[in-house]
N, C-alpha and C positions, 0 to 999 in steps of 0.2 A: 273443429279442424287444426286447433292449435294443441291439441292432445297427440302426442306422436307415440304410438304404439310401438314398443321395442321390435315385436315381432315383425310389423310392418314395415319399420324402416328396415330391418336387416334383409327382410325378402326383397324390398325395391332395390338396395345396395349390391345383394348378390345377383340380381338379375343385369344391373347396369354393368358391374365387374365382369360378369361373364361376357356379355355382349360385346363390350369395348375390348375384353381381353381375345376374343376372337378376331379382331382387327389387327392385333397388334403385328403377327407375320407380314404385312402390307407396308410396315415401316422396315423390314428387315431386306437385304439383299437376298437373290437367289441363292449366292454361294453361302451366305450365313444359314439359310433355312436347310440347305443340302448337308452342310456340316452337323447343324444341329440333329437331323435325322440319322446320320452316320455315326456320330458318337453317342447317342442317347443309349440308356440301358435298357437292356431288353425286355424288363420288367415294366418299363412304361409304355401303354398302349400309343399307337401312331395319333389316333383321335386327339390325345391329350397335349401332343407336341406342338409348338407354335411355327407350324410349318405350312399350314393351308391358306395360301392369300387369293386375292381375287383373281381368278382368270381373265385376262385381256383378250378382248376379241381380236378378229381379222383387221379391223381398221387402226387398232393400237398397237398391237405388236408385229403387224405384218403375218404374211402366210400366202397360201395358195388357193385360188377362187376357180373352180370349174362349172361349166354348166355343160349337160349331156343329154342327148336326145336318144329315145329308144327307136330302134329301126320297126316303123309301123310297118312295112311291107314284109319283113322278115315273119311278125307276128301273125300277119293276116294270111302269110303261106303257110305258118305252120297250122293256123287254125283249120284251112281247107284241107292240109292232108290229114288232120286228125277227122275231119267231116267224112274224107274218102275212106280212111281204114275203119270208122264206125259204120258207114254204109256198107262195106264189104263184110264186116262182121255179122250184120244183121242179114244180110242176103244169104250167107252160109247157113247160119242158124235158122233161118225159115227154109233153107233149101229152094231158094228161088232161082230161077235162070234168066238173069237178065240178058237181054239182045244188043251185044257190040259190047258189053262190059261197061265198067264204069268211067265215065269222062270228067275229065277236070274242065272247069270255068275259069274266068277271071274271079268270080266272088264265090264260087261253091263247086258243085258237082251234079251231074244229071245222069240218069241210069234209065232205061226202057225196061219195062217189066209187061210183055204183052199178054200174058195169063191173067185174067181177071182175079181169080182163086189166089193164085200167088201174090197177087197185089194187093188184095185184101188183108192177106196175112202180113205184107211187110210194113204197109203204111202206118199202122198204130206204132209199132215200133220206131220206124223214123221220126214220127211227131214227137216221141218221147226225146228226141234229140235237140229239139226246140225248146230249150229251157227259157221260163220268163226272166227279163233283166229286172234284178233287186232293187230299182229305185222307186221312190215315192213322190207322186204329184200331188196336188192342191187336193184331190178329190180320191185318194188313194193310189193302188198301184198304177204304173204308168202304162201297164198293158204290153209294152215291147217285147219282142222276141228275138233270142238271138239268131233264129233261123227262121227264113221262109220257105213252106214246102207248099209247091204247086204240082198238081195232076193234071195232063192232058189227056184227051179221049183216047188218043193213039198209046195210051200207057208209059210215056214219058214224064218221069218224076223229077224234078228240078229242086235242088236244096240249095239255097242262097245266104250267104252269110250277111246279116242286115248290119246299117252302120251303127245301131246301137249296140249289136253283139261285138262289133269290132272294137267300138272305143270300151267297152266293157273289159273286153279281153287286155286292151291297152292299160286301163286304168288298174286291173289286178296286177298285171306285169309290172307295171311303175312302183306299187307298193311293194311287191316282192323283191325290187331291185333295191328300192330304198332301205330295206333290212340288209340285203346281202353288201351294199355299198358301206352300211354303216359299220357292219361286222369288219370290214376290209380295213377302214378307216382306223378304228379303235385297234386293231392289230398292229397298227404302225407306232401306236404308243402316244400319239398327239392327244391334246385336252381339248376337251368342249368343240367336236367338229360341228357344223351346221350343215344337215342335209334336210333339204324339202323339196316340193313337188313346185314346179313351175309350169303352169298351166297343164293340159292333159298328158302329153308324154314328155315333158323334160323335168331332169333333176339337177336342183342347184348343189353344190357340195363345196363347204367353205373349210379349210382347215386352217386354224390359226398356229403361226410357229414354225411351218412347215416349209422351209424355203428352197426344197428339191421338187418343182412341179413335174419334172420327168418321172421321177419315181411314182408319183402320184397319178398321173396320166395312165402308167404301165398297170398300176394297180386295179384302178377304176374301168380302164377300157377293156382289159382282156375278160373274154365270157366266162372262162376256166370251165368249160364242160368235160368233164372226165368221163372216159368210157372206157373198159375192158371188152376186147372183142376176139375173137379167134380169125387167125390169118387163113383165108379162104383161097379157093382156085379162081385165077384170073378169066378163066373161061366160063364161069358160074356167074349167071344173071342176079344172084342174090349177094353180090359183093358191091363194095365202093373202092375206087382207086385213089387212096391217100397218100401224100406225099410223107417219105419217112425220114426222121432227122438222121437216124443211124446210118442210112445209105445215103445220105450226101443229096437228099431231096427227091430221089428215084420213087417211083409210085410203087405202093405196095396194095395187094387185093385184100382186104379185111371184109369179114361177115358184117353184113348191113346192120344186122340186130346185135345190139351189146347183151353180153352176158352179164355184167354187172356194172353201174354206174356210178357217178360222184355222189348220188344221192344218199347211197347208203354209207358213205364215210362219215367217221365220227371224230376221227382225229388225224392230223398230217403234221410232221414234226421233220425240221432239216437234221441231217445227220452228215457222217463221214463213212464211207464202204471202209469195214475192216481189214478188207484184203487190198484193194487198190488205192485206198486214203482218197478216193474222189468224192465230191459232195453228192449226196442221194436225199430222196425224202422217204422217211419211214411213213405209212400208212397204217389204218386199223379201220376194219369194218365194224358195221353194227352185227347184230344176230342174224336178222335176215340174208345182209349181205356175206356175211362169214360162210352161212350155209349154201348160198349159192355158188361162190366164189370156190368152196371145198368140192362140190359136187362136180363144177365145169373142170377144176384141174383134174379131178381123179378120173373123169370120163375122157380127158384127152392128152393123157400122156404123149410126151415126144412131139406134140405139136406146137409152133409159136403161138403165144398170147400176145397182141398188140394192144399197149397201153396209147391211148389215144386222147388227146388234149386239143380243145377246139378244132376238130378235123385234120390233126396232124398226128403221125405214129411219132411218139417219142422214142419209144423202144419197143422191141418184140422179142422177147426172151422165150425161149424153150422151156415147155413145163416138165422139170424133171423129175418131179415128184409132187403128190396131192398136197396142197396149201390148205390144210384144215384149220389152223389156228386165227383165221381171220385178219391176219395181217401180212404184210408184205413190203416191199422198197420198190421205188421208181428210180431208176438209174438212167442217165445220158451224159451227153458233154455239156453238162451244166457248170456256170460257175456259182460260187457262193452266193453271192448276190439273186442268181435268179432261182436258186434252191429255197432260200428265204421267202422269196416273193411267192413262189408256187407253192409253199407250205401255206402262207398265207389266204392265197386264193381258194386252195382244197378246203381249209377250215370255213372259211365264211361260206363256201357254197358257190354254185354256178348262176350267172345272170340267166334270167328268162329269156332275154333276146340281147341283140348286139347293141350295143351303147356307141352313139358316137358323140366324141367332143366337140361341140359348136362355138364354144367360147371357154378362153383360158385366160387367167390373169395372175399375176405374182405381185403381191403388195410388200413393198419393202419396208422393215423396221424404222427406216429413217423419217418416214410419213407419220407412223405411229408415234415416235418420240417426239415429233413435234406437235401431235394433237394431245398428248400426255401434258406435255408443257401447257399448252394453251388452255387445256380443261384445268389444269392445277391453277395458273393463273387467274381465270375466269370465277373457279370456286373461291379462290382466297379475296378477290375484289367484292364479290357478293358478300362473303362473310363480313368483311370488315365494313362494308357500307351500312350493311343491316345492324352491326352491332355499334355503328356509330348513331345510327338512327334511334336505336331503342334505348341507348344511355341518354340520347340529349332529350328525347321523348320521356322516358319513364325512371330515369335516375338509377336507383339501387334496383328497382325490379327491373329495368332493362338489362342490369348487369346478370340478376338471375336469370332472366329471359336468353341472355348471350351463352349464359354456361350450359343451360338445357340445350341449346343449339348445337354447341360441339358435341356434347354427350349423342344427340340426334345423328348426326353426321356419322360418329364413331359406332354408333349401332348398326345405322345401314353397311358401313364397310365388314363390321363384324358378321351379319348376316348372311349378306353374299358370298363371304368367306367360307363359312358354315353351309350354306346349300350350293356350294359350286357352281353361283350364278357367274354370267360372262357379263364383263364391263366392256361397253362399246362407247363408242362417241356418244350417241344419243343417250347413254346411261349417265355419261358426265353432265350432259344437259339436265337430266332428271335430277340429279343430285342439287344443281345449283337451284331449279326450280322448287324443290322441297324446302331448300333453305329460305324462300320466302313464305311458304305456305306453313312451315312450322311455328313461325313466330307469330303468323296470323290467328293462331290459338290462344297466343299470349295476349295479344292487342284485345281479343273480344273480351277476355277475362279482365283485364285491367281497365277497360272501358267501362264494363259492369260495375266494377269495384268503384270507380268514380261517382257512377250516377248513383249507387246505393248512398255513398258519402254524403253527397250533394242533397239527398231527400232526408239527410237529418241523422241516419243509423250512426252506431258506434264504429270504431274501427274494426273491432271484432267481426261485428255483425256484417260490414259491408266486405271485408275479406271472404267470409263464410259465403255470403249470398253472391259474390262475385263468381266463385267456383261453381256453386250449385245451379245457378241460374243459366251461366254460359256453358257449362257441360252438354246440355241438349243441343245447343245451337253448333257446338263444335262437332258433335257426333254426326248430326244430319249432315253437316257440311263434309265431312271426312268420309262418310258413306256414299255420298253422292260423287264424289271423286274415285272413291273405289270402284263405283260400278264401272265409270268412264274409262278407269286404269285395266280393270278384268277383259272389258270389251276389246280393249285394244291389243292385249295379250293374246287372248283368244283368236281373234280375227286378223291380227297383224301376223306380220314376219320380218325375220331379218332385224333391223335397227328400230323397227317400232315397237318389237317386243322387247329389246334391251331396255329401250326408254322407259316401257310398262313396267318392267320387273322392278327398277329401280324406283318409280313412283309409287308402286304398290308397297314396297318396305318402306319408303319415307311416309307415307300415310298411316302405317302400321304403328311405327316407331314413335309418330308425333303425338298420340294418346299418351304414351308412357311418359316422354320427356315435358310436353306442355300442360299438361295436367299433373301427373303424380309427380314428377320430381320438380316442378316448379312449385307446388304445393307444400312439400316437404322442405324446401330452401326458404320459402317466405315462413313458415312455422318456426324455422329455426332462428330468421332474421328478427321475426317479432320478440323471441323470448330474449334474444340478445340485446337489441337496440331499446324494447320498449317503448316504440313510437305513440304518439296521439293521434297523429294524420296521415295519409298517404304520403308518401314521399315525391308526389308528381301532381 
């Protein structure tokens, strides 16, 4: 172990230099990092600039906390409407004549088909609507169905949405809503938002650094369901009466069936009208939407086309000429902020259902500053006490362990900066904890050296045996802690995951500092001091 290969020493020093170098931006002020990024030569990649610091969580830098709940009743209603439309389609395709039409019930629909031959054709098609719920139990598939179908002797067929079917619809809606909310929050330019499920129908959104909860609420709460509908006849049964923003809230008849919807949008950007100078939104469709939009505008020249957002008519311009390029603009009495927010909503997509804000909090940066100061003090006190103990117990070897400990903390911050991990208050607690566990490996090595020397081995042999025989114990100890930390990260949420991230990084860096770096420093000390016995 006393023969240091130049290649190995260079590799270790390079790893430590890069790791600790990544932590340097944390010592610089945000203004300094911004100035470095602005003034750096264009030929230097941003990845090599010292501007990537550890991201502070909501509890450290303040921000906005919002808990949203999806509208379960609206989802169930939409599920029943979809079931009614599917039933109508099947009856039409099979040319069945229901008695009394399709009736809606609180949990589904029912239809009476007296003719046995027609009923025999319809029932298999209706049963195809009852999809199995994709959950697994202890002995395989759960067997739950999304729809229960019952048949009465008089020809009455009842289709009922099951509780499992409703829960599955809510689960899928929440997953879709989380992706939409993430895209919306990311468009605000914030760093490391925390978006996670709470229970079956709630979503927690935490945005560190955002001190404008009203804008966050507006961005998160709007459904942003965009539709293009033709303006129809008020006396027709196939129209909806919707309030018009252009007409001061006056009700306008628009076709119930949209010609194109927001699902076909691929981009939306704020802009200013070249003629009037008013804020507008420029949008662009995908190929399918462009073809459909071009066809509708070609076939309906001279008719007003209503642009509907969340069941409100924003504007209803008259189609002057075919729009075949797949792009257009949305104009109205918008402010610049409203146009920016609308662009974000349209780019992110529509929420699958209405979201209600059930809890909101704004965390001020003052609380975070106090937490950071308390964390710094706790880390400093823990480090000083550990260093004093190691120096008092192991002398120069304690000094070597203390140097490795400082490098260990630097590597944690460097890795967190490189990975873009978020530092939370529990994360600070994780750093304090790893300070103690890091020197624990040194204690195992040193005590093994002392045992070997007491058994009559030479100093060189005792040093070698200390590292070799303690290494397996160190690995076993760290692997068991790593398993627990990974379990915390996988199953935990919020603060628990913040603690787990720091603890995992601390475990990984411990092997480098407590074994590799310590071994190299002890070898250098031995060559320089040429001792006969251990210094403790």
